[in-house]
Structures are given as structure tokens and as C-alpha cells.
C-alpha positions in Angstrom: 40.0 -77.0 57.2 40.5 -78.7 53.8 43.8 -76.9 53.4 45.0 -78.1 56.8 44.2 -81.7 56.0 46.0 -81.5 52.7 49.0 -80.0 54.5 49.1 -82.8 57.0 48.8 -85.4 54.2 51.8 -83.8 52.3 53.8 -83.8 55.5 53.2 -87.4 56.2 54.0 -88.5 52.7 57.2 -86.4 52.7 58.4 -87.9 55.9 57.7 -91.5 54.7 59.4 -90.7 51.4 62.5 -89.4 53.0 62.7 -92.5 55.1 62.4 -94.7 52.0 65.2 -92.8 50.4 67.5 -93.6 53.3 67.1 -97.3 52.6 66.8 -100.4 54.7 70.3 -100.1 56.2 69.6 -96.5 57.5 66.3 -97.6 59.0 68.1 -100.5 60.7 70.8 -98.2 62.1 68.2 -95.7 63.3 66.6 -98.5 65.3 70.0 -99.3 66.9 70.9 -95.7 67.5 73.9 -95.7 65.1 74.3 -92.3 63.2 77.2 -91.8 60.9 77.9 -88.3 59.4 76.6 -89.5 56.1 73.4 -90.8 57.6 72.9 -87.7 59.6 73.0 -85.7 56.4 70.3 -87.9 55.0 68.2 -87.5 58.2 68.2 -83.7 58.1 65.5 -83.3 55.5 63.4 -85.9 57.3 63.7 -83.9 60.5 63.1 -80.5 59.0 60.1 -81.4 56.9 57.9 -82.5 59.9 59.0 -79.3 61.8 57.9 -77.1 58.9 54.7 -79.0 58.6 53.9 -78.5 62.3 54.7 -74.8 62.0 52.4 -74.5 59.1 49.7 -76.3 60.9 50.0 -74.0 63.9 49.9 -71.0 61.7 46.8 -72.3 60.0 45.0 -72.9 63.3 46.1 -69.5 64.8 42.8 -67.7 65.6 44.6 -64.3 65.5 45.1 -64.8 61.8 41.4 -65.0 61.1 40.6 -61.5 59.8 37.0 -60.5 59.2 35.6 -57.4 57.6 36.4 -54.2 59.7 33.5 -52.6 61.6 31.7 -49.9 59.7 33.0 -46.4 60.3 30.4 -44.0 61.6 30.7 -40.6 60.0 31.3 -37.8 62.5 28.5 -35.3 63.1 29.3 -32.0 61.6 27.3 -28.8 61.1 28.6 -26.4 58.5 27.3 -22.8 57.9 28.2 -20.8 54.8 27.7 -17.2 53.9 29.3 -14.3 52.1 32.1 -12.4 53.8 31.3 -9.1 52.2 28.1 -7.8 50.6 28.3 -4.6 48.6 25.4 -2.1 48.5 23.0 -2.4 45.7 23.4 1.3 44.8 25.0 3.3 47.6 25.7 6.3 45.3 22.1 7.0 44.6 20.6 10.0 46.3 19.0 9.1 49.6 19.9 5.4 49.1 21.2 3.2 51.9 23.4 0.2 52.1 21.1 -2.8 51.5 22.3 -6.2 52.5 20.4 -9.5 52.1 22.8 -12.3 52.7 22.1 -16.0 51.7 23.1 -18.2 54.6 23.5 -22.0 54.0 23.7 -24.9 56.5 24.4 -28.6 56.1 24.3 -31.5 58.5 26.6 -34.6 58.2 26.5 -37.5 60.5 25.1 -41.0 61.2 21.7 -41.9 59.9 19.1 -40.7 62.4 21.0 -37.6 63.5 18.8 -34.5 63.5 19.4 -30.8 64.1 16.7 -28.8 65.8 16.7 -25.0 65.9 16.4 -23.3 69.3 17.1 -19.7 68.5 18.8 -17.0 66.4 20.6 -13.9 67.5 21.9 -10.7 65.8 24.8 -8.4 66.6 25.7 -5.3 64.6 28.9 -3.3 65.1 27.7 0.2 65.2 27.6 3.2 67.5 26.1 2.2 69.8 26.3 -1.6 69.0 23.0 -3.5 68.5 22.4 -7.0 69.8 19.2 -9.0 69.9 18.1 -12.6 70.4 14.9 -13.6 68.6 12.4 -16.3 69.7 12.0 -19.8 68.4 9.2 -18.8 65.9 11.5 -16.3 64.3 14.3 -18.8 63.6 11.8 -21.3 62.3 10.5 -18.7 59.9 14.0 -17.8 58.8 14.9 -21.5 57.9 11.3 -22.4 56.9 11.4 -25.4 59.2 12.2 -26.8 62.6 15.6 -28.3 61.6 17.2 -30.8 59.3 18.4 -34.4 59.2 21.8 -35.9 58.4 22.6 -35.4 54.8 20.3 -32.4 54.3 21.3 -28.9 53.2 19.2 -25.8 53.2 19.7 -22.0 52.8 17.8 -18.8 53.6 18.0 -15.1 52.7 15.0 -14.2 54.9 16.8 -11.3 56.7 17.7 -8.0 55.0 19.6 -5.0 56.5 19.6 -1.3 55.5 22.0 1.3 56.8 23.7 4.5 55.7 27.2 3.3 56.6 29.1 0.0 56.6 28.0 -2.6 59.2 29.8 -5.7 60.4 26.9 -8.1 61.1 27.0 -11.4 63.0 24.2 -13.9 63.0 24.1 -16.5 65.8 22.3 -19.8 65.3 21.5 -22.0 68.2 20.5 -25.7 67.9 20.5 -29.1 69.5 21.6 -32.4 68.1 19.9 -35.8 68.5 21.0 -37.6 71.7 22.5 -34.5 73.4 20.9 -31.9 75.6 23.6 -29.3 75.1 22.7 -26.3 73.0 25.3 -25.4 70.3 25.8 -22.0 68.8 27.5 -21.2 65.5 28.0 -17.7 64.0 28.2 -16.3 60.5 29.8 -12.9 60.0 29.7 -10.6 57.0 30.4 -7.0 56.2 27.6 -4.9 54.7 29.7 -2.4 52.7 
């Protein structure tokens, strides 16, 4: 508001100053409506300055130009699983040995403060002849992750499941969970080759 008042004061002083420059004869002619080309040139600054001042005043009072801080951006909720793509056998050439795989699976949760992931299940699928598929109970998945879930900003990992076979296996682990504020059950998978 202080800047607006100063602008108005400068505008008023500029207008008065321009009128004084024109002199008494110009002021007298203005009262009688006489405008010669020379006097019209002298009047142009006096007319333009108030116009500019009014424009500046309107711009200063325009509510649309008042810009405050932007609203905080809420991070998107994201669950990321990590794991190896291939696990080689510890010693597949040893007599009577089998392919031994014990993958380390990681998971992280990003999102707004207060977001929480809760485990609901875990499943296993093995490409074999015949294929093997099983879904384990809630207690199993909680033992695998050593907990009921995780909160936004947390990361955890587990290698609580090992596999042994005499031939390569393509293994898929399915993890089911819910997120805070939603009843839907999400399922993500991690695949790796036990070679």
C-alpha cells in the first residue's frame, strides 16, 4: 500500500509540474478552450502522465497479481520391489548337488506421511513339468518379511526362502498388500531364474 501511495503522489506532482511548465497563458487558454498546435504538444505529457499513473495504480491493485507460495506437492505413493534376475547355483557340478537359490528380495514404500503398506499374502509359481503354484497364508508372508508391513519412507529386504532343484527353474514370487485409505488388494511380482 505504501508503494501505491508514493505512485499517486508522484503522479500528482508530475501533473502539476507539467501544468506549471505550460505557463499562465497556456492555463488561461485551456480555461477558454483554445488549443494551438504548439500548446497541444505541451499538453501531451500532461495527458499521458496521469494515464500511465492510473494504469500503474490499477496494476498494483489487481488481485490476480498477488502470488503466494504454491501448495505443497504431495509425493505419489509408490511400492518398488527389487530382486536378482538370475541366481547361479552354488556348486551345480558337485556330485549329487542341486541348484540352490536363495534370493534377496527388497521392497520400499514412497508416499505421503502416514501412508502404510500391510501385507496380505504371498504366492509362489515355478515353471516346471508339471508347474508348481501355491499361495501361502498371512502368517507365512509376515515371517518372510519379519513384520506386518512398512510405512512411507521405509525399506526392507528378506532372503527367507530358498529353492533347491536338479534343473533350472524360473520362479515367480507374488506379494499381496493393501495401502492406507484403500480397500483394494494390490499384487506385485518378482521373477528370477535359478540357473
